[in-house]
N, C-alpha and C positions, 0 to 999 in steps of 0.2 A: 190788765189781763188776768183771768182767773186760773192761775197755775196751781195744781195741787202739789207738784214736786218741781223744784228747780235744783239742778246740779250746776254750780257756777265755777268755771276755771279749775276743774279737778285735775290734779297731777298725782300719778301713782307710779313709783319705780320699783323694779325688782333687780336682783343682780344681773347686770349686763343688758337690761332692757327697760325702756320707758314705756310702760304699757298704756298709760293714759297721759297725754301731753296737752294740758290746758283745754279740757273738754267742757263745753257747756251744753246742757240738755234740759229742755223744759217740757213738762207733761201737763196738758190741759185736763181739767176735770171731765170725766166721762168720755175720754177719747181712747182709741187704740193707736198707740204710737210705736211704730216699728223702729228697731235699731239694726241697721244693716252694715255688714263689713266682712272682709275676708277672715279666714281662720287666723287667729292671733292678732286681729286688729284692735283688741282691747275691749270688746263688747261685754264679755262675761266679767272681766275685771271691774269695769265701770258699775255693773249691776251688783257685784259683790261688795263694792264700796257703799252703794245705797242700802244694801241689806245688812251692813255692819260686819261682814266677814273680813274685810280689809279696812284699814284706816287710810284716808288720803294723805299724801305728803303736803299738799296745799289745796286750797279751794274751800268752797262752802256749800252746804246742802240746806235748802229751805223747804219746809212743809207748810202749805197754806200761807206762804209769805213770811213765815218766821224762821230764823236760822235755828237748826237743830243739830244735836250731836248724837251720832249713831255709833256706839262703841261695840255693839254685838247684835246678833239677830233678835235677842229679846227686846232690845231698844227699838229695833225696826218693827217688830210685832206690836209693841205698845203704841207706836205711831200709826198702826194700821197698814204696814207694808209687809206683804208676803211674797214668797219666791218659790217657783217650781224650777229646780235645778236641772241642768242638762243631764247630769248623772244623778239619779234620784237618791235622796237621803232617807232611805227607809231601812227599818230593821227587818231582815229577811225572815227570821223565825217568829216574828210577832204577827198577829192577825191585822187585817185592814183597820178594824176599829181601834186596836191598841196603838197602831201607828198614828192614827188621826189625832188621838187625844194626848199623845206623848208630850209631856211638858205642861199641859193645861188640864191635868186630871182633876175630877171632882172626888174629894176624899171626905168621908164622914166618920168620925171616931176611929181613924186609922184604917178604914176599909174603903177600897176603891168602889165608887158607885158608877156602874156602867149603864144602868137603865136609861137615865136621862140622856147620856151621851149617845147611846144607840139610837134613841128616838130622834135626836137632832140630826145625826148622820143620815139616817134613812130619809128624813124630811128633805135635807139638802140634796141628797142624791136623786130624789124623785123630782124636786123642783128644777134642777139643772140637767136632768136626763143623764146623770153620771151613774149608770146602773152598776153598782159593785156589791159583792157579798161581804158584809161586815165581818163574817167569821172565817173568811178564807185567809190562809197564810200567804204572805207576800211572795214567798219563794215558789208558790204554786200557781200564781196568776201571770198573765202575759204582761209585757212591758206597757202596752196600751192601757191595761187596767191599772198598773202601778202608777201611771201618770195621773189617772183619774183620782187615785188616792192622794197624790200630792196636791191636786186642785182642791179636793175636799178638806185637806189640812188647812189650806188658806181660808176657805169659806167658813170652816168651823171656828176659826179665830176672828171672824168678822173683819178680815182685812179689806181695806178700800182701795189700796194701790197694789195691783197684782203684777209681779214680774214673771214672765214666761221665758226661760232661757232655752232656746232651740226646742220648743215643745213638740215639734212634729218630726224630729229626727228619727224617732223610733216607731212612728205610727203608720198604719196602712192608709191608703187613699180614703177609705170609708171613715176611718177614725179621724183623719184630718178634717174631713167635712163636718163631722160631729163636733170636733173641737172648735172649729170656726163658729158654728152655731152657738156653742156654749159661751165663747168669748163675746159674741155680739149680745147675747142674753145678759151677760155680766155687766156690760157697759150700759145697757138699758136700765139696769137696777141702780145705776149711778156710780159704778166702780170704774176706775181708770186703769188701763193696762199698758205696760211696757213689754214689747214683744220682740225678742232677739231672734233673728232668723237669717238664713242665706237665701231662702227660697222666694224669688221675686213674684211668682204666681200667687203665693199666699199673701204677700204684702198688698198686691193689687186687689185681692179678693176681700181683705178684711181690715186693712189699716186706714186710718184717716190721714196721718202724717208719717213721714219717714226721715230719720236722721241717719247720716252715713258717716262711718269712721273708716279711716285708712291708715294702717301702720301707727295706730295710737293717736292719730290726730282727727279732729272734727272737720269734715269736709263741707257739710251743709244740711239743711232740713228742707224737704219738699212736700207739697201737697200731693198725695198719691193720685187723686182723681185727675190731676192735670199733668201727670208725668208718665213716661213710657218705661217699660222694663229695660229697654236698651240704655236709656239715659241713666237709670239707677245703677245698672251694672257697670257702666263706664265710670260713674262717680266712685263706685266701690273698688274697682280693680285698677282704675287709672288708664285703661285701654279698652278698645272694643273687644267684645267677647262673642264667639260664635256659639249659638244655641243648638246648631245642627251638628250631628256626629258625622265627621268626614270619614267615609269608608267605602272601599271598592267592593265589588262582588266577591263572595267567598268561594274558595275552591277546595272543599273538604277532601281530605286524603283518607288514610287508613283509620280504622277504629282505634281510639286511644283509651276510652273508658267504657266498659260494658257492664251494665247493671241488670241482673236477671232475677226476677221474682223475689225482690227484696221485701221483707216484712220486718218492721222495727216496732218494738213494744213502746207503749206510751207510759210515761212516768206517773201519770195521774188518772188515767182512765182504763177501763177494762178492755176496750177495743184497741187494736194496734194504731199507732200514730202513722205508720206507713204500711200500706196493705198491698202486697204482691205487685210491686212496681218494677217495670223493666224499661230501659232506654239505653241508647248508645250516644256517646259524644265522640265526634271524629276530629282528627288533627285538622287545624285550619278552619275551625268554625267556633262561633259563640252560640252555645245552646243556653237559653234562658228558662229557668223555672219560675213561673209567675204564680201568684196566689195570694190570698188574704192571709195575714199572719196567723199562725196556729193551725195550719192545714197539713202539717207533717214535713214542711220544708226543713226546719231546724233538725228534726230527728233524722231525716234522710242525709243531710250534710254530716251530722255527727257519725253516722254509720260509715259514710264514704271516707271520712278523714281519720277514722279509728278511735274517736272519742267514746263511742258506744259500740257494742257488738250487736249485729242484727239477730233477730230470732231465727229467720231462715233466709235463703237466697244466696247469691254469689256476686262478687265484685271482681272484675278483671281489669288490669291496666297493662297496656301494651302486650296483650295476650297471656299475661301471667296472673294467676288468681292471687288476690291480696286480701280476701275477706277476713282472714284471721291474723294478718300481720300487725305488728305494733305501729304506733304513730311514726316513730323514727324510721322504721324500715320502709314505710310508705313514702315518707319524705325523701329518703335516700334513693328511692326508685323513681323519683320525679313527680311526686304529688305536692302541690302547694295549696295553702288554705288561708284566705283572708276571712277571718271569722266574723260572725254577726255581733258578738259581744266583745268589744275590743279590750275591755278591762278584765273580763273573766278568762278569755281564751286567747287574747292577742298579745298582751304585754305583761311584763312583770313591772308594776308601776314604781317600785322602789329601786329598780335597777337604773343604771345610766342608759342614755340613748344608745351608746356603743354596745353595751351588754345586750340590749334588746335586739339590736341589728344583727347579732351573730347567734341568736338562740337556735337557729336551724343548722348552723354549720361550724359551731365552735369546736366540734370533735374532729373536724376534717383537717388534713394537712394544709398549711397556709395560715391557719389561725392558732395552731398549737404545735408544740414540739416536745416530744416525750411527756405529754400530758400537761404541759405548762402553757398557759395562754400567751399569745404574742400581742401585747397591748398596743405596740406601735402599729402593727398591721390592722388591729381592730379600729384604731382611731382613723387611720388612712381610709379604710373601707367606709366607715361611717361618714367622714367628711365628704367623700365622693358622693354618697347617697343624699346627704343634706343639700349639696349643690344641685344635683340632678333633679331631685323631687321637690325642691324649695321647701324643705322642712324647717320651720322657724322655731329656734330654741335659744334661750337666753345665753347658754354657755356651751353651745356646740355639742360635740360628742359626749362631753361629761355631764350634760344636763340630766337631772333626775326626771324620768319620763312623766311622773305624776304631775310635775309643775307645768307641763306643756298644755296648750289648748287642745280640746277634743279633736278638732280637725287636723292638727299637726300630729297628734298621736295616730290618727287614721292614715295620714300620709306615710308615716314611718312604717306601719304594718304593710301597706301596699308596696312600698319600696323594697322591703325585706323579701316579700313573697315573690315579687316579679323578678328580682335580680338573682334569685337562686336558680334561674333558668329551668323552670319546671316543664315536664311534658304535658301535665294536666294541672290547670289552675282553677281551683274552686273559689269563686269570689262571691261572698255573701254580703249584700248591701255595701259594696265597696265605696260608694260616695255618700254614705250616711253622714250627715253633719258637715259636709264640705261646701265651700262657696263655689260660685259659678266658674271662677278661674281654675280652681283645683279640680272640679268635676270635669271640665274640658280636658285637663291634662290626664286625669286617670282614665277617662274614656279613650284618649289617644293611646295610652299604654296598653289597655286591653285589646284594642284593635291591632296594635303593633305585635302583641303576643300572638294573636290569631294569625296575622300575616306571616309570622316567623314559623308557622306550622304547629303552634301549640293548640291544645284543646282547651277551650275556656267554658267552664260551667258557671253561669251567672245566676245567682238567686237574688231577685230584687222585688221590692214592693212598689217601686216607683214606675208607674205605667209608662211615662215618657221615656224613661231609661230602657225599659223592656222593649218598647217599639223601635227606639232609635238604634239600639246597640246589637240586638240579637239577630242571628241568621235563622234560627228556629226557636219556637216558643213551645214549652210544655206547660200546661196549666194544672196545678194540683188543687184538689178539693177533697177535704176529709180523708187525706191519706192516699188518694188515688190520682192517677193522671187522667184527666177528663178531656183533654184536647192536645193535639200535636199540630201546630199551625205555623205558617210563615207570616212574618210581620206585614209583608206586602199584600196579603190576601185577607186581612182582618182589620176591623176598626177597633178603636179604643173601647167603644161602647160594647161591642161583641165580646171583647176580651174580658170586660167587667162582668158580663153575664156568665161566662164560663167560670170566672173566679168566684162568683156568688153561688155557683152550683145550679143555676136555673137553665143552663144549656150544656149539652154534652156532645162531644164528637169523639168517637172511639179512637184512641191513639193507636 
């Protein structure tokens, strides 16, 4: 059999956890091979072993049938193995071009030669339809564009084995379609792809074979064409999973959040990111803001949560104006926020899980006395949330958050924000990077919050999530609300037209 990569009997342990327990994975030349598993199943660890970020405790890696030793990512690159990480490894104040050539620069007489590199990057981006501006700074471009930069980094190094770790977790539906085309184009060029994902639809759409991991163990490999989504999800979770959101009819009550004529400046453009937007979220309803990434949703949420000040307009919560209140005052008055960027706005990565779980209420009675933290109470609180939300961490409450898988970091944020019993819960991409079992649980939690009389403002790029979870949908396009619809009176295709700006219905 012509395997380009073989990982045989790989074992990798961390304190308190065996992340990879005797796993064998074989990648055929020119195939897209999906790696499926729950959050914390060991997928990213296994790929980090292949990319040289971790050393296996035992087992063997073969490239083209020969055993190889991969001590660091430079060894991996030399063998033609490249990786797009779940959390991108980019220097934010460098340009796109500088990031792509970092580590493989062309230098003549001590001077950096960029012309040849620029030409090659432009050629590659045109060939693979990865339209990026080589001179843009990373901090100024969307996450979808940042991902394209990561892909170009691999192509620039002529890698033939490409590892995509959760590549669609941060992309819009349109960008996902584009990425699928790019991946198929890459395999037609003879490249081989390992594709880590939780999203069964994507595996069905693009993968040839799929290997499933559960709790660090290898469950099996299936041919995608002859397998169903239900079979794969059961292999992954170990039980049957419901893909439908169970929820009763909503019975909205009083207005909880009122937004009037809100305008928010854009950091990068002359015209505002949010332009004269007004809407109301009522108690006992899930109002979803849908739209393609970059149409003002992030700036709107930042203004509502207090991360940025609006240029004009007013925000009211429970009848009280909060437009100029600090973030803590808003939180104390009953606002909760599951942020879009879990690393920048959701967690302090070098704090323990327990410290992260009380970030919103460490100053309240019960967690401190005379200004001193009550560590026993913190641990008890965190242990309770770990049990209720199935947060998998090697050392429980004292686990450093940075060491947890992306999906478990997300579960920790959701647990913290829902359990502070908010009146208004703003949830931005709450299931980003989560597996089907965890998504099912988070959806149940959001519906339970609604049924308990909370107002839920959901911002999501996942069309299925928008249609299944919301009671009402607002569509944002270029900073304005272009539609106010109910999910039962609209199709996914129509919703897509509103999102693309080719259709409007005055809200």
